[in-house]
C-alpha positions as CSV (number, residue, x, y, z in Angstrom):
1,M,98.5,5.0,148.2
2,E,98.9,6.1,151.8
3,L,97.6,9.3,153.1
4,I,100.8,10.8,153.4
5,T,102.2,10.3,150.3
6,I,99.4,12.2,149.0
7,Y,100.2,14.7,151.2
8,L,104.0,14.8,150.6
9,I,103.3,15.2,146.6
10,C,101.3,17.9,147.7
11,V,103.8,20.2,149.2
12,G,106.1,18.9,146.8
13,V,104.5,19.9,144.0
14,G,103.5,23.0,145.3
15,L,107.2,24.0,146.4
16,L,107.8,22.8,142.8
17,F,105.5,25.3,141.5
18,A,107.0,27.8,143.3
19,I,110.8,27.8,142.7
20,V,109.6,27.4,139.1
21,S,107.7,30.4,138.7
22,A,110.3,32.7,140.6
23,F,112.9,31.1,138.3
24,F,110.7,32.0,135.3
25,A,109.1,35.0,136.5
26,E,108.8,38.2,134.2
27,G,111.3,41.1,135.6
28,G,108.8,44.1,135.4
29,G,105.8,42.7,132.9
30,G,106.7,43.9,129.5
31,H,103.9,42.3,127.8
32,D,104.7,42.8,124.0
33,A,101.4,41.4,122.9
34,H,98.6,43.0,124.6
35,D,96.7,46.1,122.9
36,G,96.7,47.9,126.3
37,A,92.8,47.8,126.8
38,H,92.6,45.2,129.1
39,A,96.2,44.6,129.5
40,G,95.8,43.4,133.3
41,H,98.5,41.9,135.7
42,N,99.0,38.2,134.6
43,E,97.6,36.8,138.0
44,A,94.5,39.0,137.4
45,G,91.5,36.8,136.9
46,P,88.1,36.3,135.1
47,G,86.5,39.9,135.0
48,S,89.2,41.8,136.7
49,H,89.0,44.3,133.7
50,N,92.7,45.5,134.0
51,M,92.6,45.8,137.5
52,P,95.7,44.6,139.1
53,G,95.7,41.8,141.7
54,V,95.3,37.7,142.2
55,S,91.9,35.9,141.1
56,A,90.8,33.1,143.7
57,L,91.5,30.5,140.7
58,S,95.2,32.3,139.6
59,P,98.1,29.9,139.6
60,T,99.5,31.6,142.5
61,A,96.0,30.8,144.5
62,I,96.2,27.1,143.3
63,A,99.5,26.9,144.3
64,T,99.1,27.6,147.6
65,F,96.5,25.7,148.5
66,V,97.8,22.6,147.1
67,T,100.9,23.6,149.2
68,A,99.2,24.8,152.4
69,F,97.0,21.0,152.0
70,G,99.8,19.1,152.0
71,A,101.5,20.9,154.5
72,F,98.5,20.7,157.2
73,G,97.9,17.0,156.2
74,L,101.2,16.1,156.7
75,I,100.5,18.4,160.5
76,F,97.2,16.4,160.9
77,S,98.3,13.2,160.6
78,K,100.9,13.2,162.9
79,I,99.1,14.6,165.8
80,E,96.9,11.7,167.9
81,I,93.9,13.8,168.1
82,T,93.6,14.2,164.5
83,S,95.6,11.4,162.7
84,N,92.4,9.9,161.5
85,P,91.8,11.1,158.1
86,W,88.2,11.6,158.2
87,L,89.3,14.3,160.1
88,S,92.4,15.1,158.9
89,V,91.4,16.0,155.5
90,P,88.7,17.7,156.0
91,L,91.1,20.2,158.8
92,A,93.9,20.3,156.0
93,V,91.6,21.5,153.7
94,G,90.1,24.4,155.6
95,C,93.1,25.4,156.5
96,A,94.8,25.9,153.1
97,L,91.7,27.5,152.1
98,G,92.0,30.1,155.5
99,V,95.8,30.1,154.1
100,A,95.1,30.5,150.1
101,A,92.5,33.2,150.7
102,A,94.8,35.0,153.0
103,V,97.5,34.9,150.5
104,V,95.1,36.0,147.6
105,A,93.8,39.3,150.1
106,A,97.4,40.3,150.4
107,F,98.8,40.4,147.1
108,N,95.8,42.4,146.5
109,K,96.4,44.8,149.0
110,V,100.1,45.0,147.8
111,F,99.5,45.0,144.0
112,R,96.4,48.0,144.9
113,A,98.9,50.2,146.6
114,T,101.6,49.6,144.3
115,Q,99.3,50.3,141.0
116,S,97.8,53.5,142.3
117,S,98.8,56.2,140.5
118,S,99.8,60.0,141.3
119,E,98.3,61.7,137.9
120,G,95.2,63.0,138.0
121,R,92.3,62.7,136.9
122,V,91.7,63.8,133.0
123,A,88.0,65.5,133.8
124,E,89.2,66.7,137.3
125,L,90.8,69.3,134.7
126,F,88.5,71.1,133.0
127,G,87.7,74.7,133.9
128,R,91.2,75.1,136.3
129,S,93.7,77.7,135.5
130,A,96.9,77.4,134.4
131,E,100.1,79.1,132.8
132,V,101.8,78.9,129.4
133,I,105.1,78.2,129.6
134,T,105.9,77.8,125.7
135,P,104.1,80.1,123.7
136,I,101.1,79.4,121.8
137,A,100.9,80.2,118.1
138,A,97.9,81.1,115.8
139,G,96.3,77.4,114.9
140,G,99.7,75.9,116.5
141,V,100.7,74.1,119.6
142,G,102.2,75.3,123.0
143,E,102.9,74.2,126.4
144,I,100.9,74.9,129.8
145,A,101.8,73.8,133.2
146,Y,99.3,73.4,136.1
147,V,98.7,72.4,139.5
148,Q,96.7,69.0,140.0
149,G,96.8,67.2,144.2
150,G,99.7,69.6,145.2
151,T,101.6,68.3,142.1
152,R,102.8,70.8,138.9
153,Y,102.1,68.8,135.9
154,T,102.9,70.5,132.0
155,A,101.0,69.4,129.0
156,A,100.9,70.2,125.4
157,A,98.2,72.8,125.1
158,R,96.2,75.0,122.0
159,A,94.7,78.0,122.0
160,L,90.4,77.4,121.6
161,D,90.2,80.5,119.3
162,E,93.4,79.5,117.6
163,K,94.7,82.9,118.7
164,E,98.8,83.2,119.9
165,I,98.9,83.2,123.3
166,A,102.3,84.4,125.3
167,V,104.4,83.2,127.7
168,G,103.5,83.6,131.4
169,A,99.7,84.1,130.1
170,K,96.9,82.7,132.6
171,V,94.3,80.2,130.8
172,R,91.7,78.0,131.8
173,I,91.2,74.5,130.6
174,V,88.1,74.0,128.7
175,R,88.9,70.3,127.1
176,T,91.0,67.6,126.1
177,V,91.5,65.9,122.8
178,G,93.9,63.1,123.3
179,S,96.8,64.4,124.6
180,Q,96.1,68.0,123.8
181,F,94.6,70.4,125.9
182,F,92.4,73.1,124.4
183,V,92.3,76.7,126.6
184,T,91.0,80.1,126.7
185,H,92.5,83.0,128.1
186,E,91.3,83.8,131.6
């Protein structure tokens, strides 16, 4: 088999993979069977631990490498100076590695930026002041509002001492259990 044919097959396989991937891609990532503990992005590679991104061995990176290898191989085999296979193949591999690395880096940068959360960290809330917006009944649950990072949030809350707390009272967040906050009077 001629080297040009191998290059053409690589380009064709890579483009076919891109078209099939785009056609069958999930529209927003509903991962029904995951428990949430390690349910990262489909392209997340080994050891990603729920961090969004694309690994170097993901299908996207491999398809990018194969396509770029074929394309650069075709280009280098047509240039008189680099038409020798002993020169065109290593050049095509090097360029394909560079393109694949650039694609992985670009996707990871985009995924990190889009997956950033505006929600604050719960650990930063301990000791923070809040206001009761729904009365907390003795031994019951009410609702508080607090500000973190310039954004106002609300949460279910219980009084730590299990006493009633009226609407408008200033409280201090002491701890959380699940999604409930425990508060005390300020």
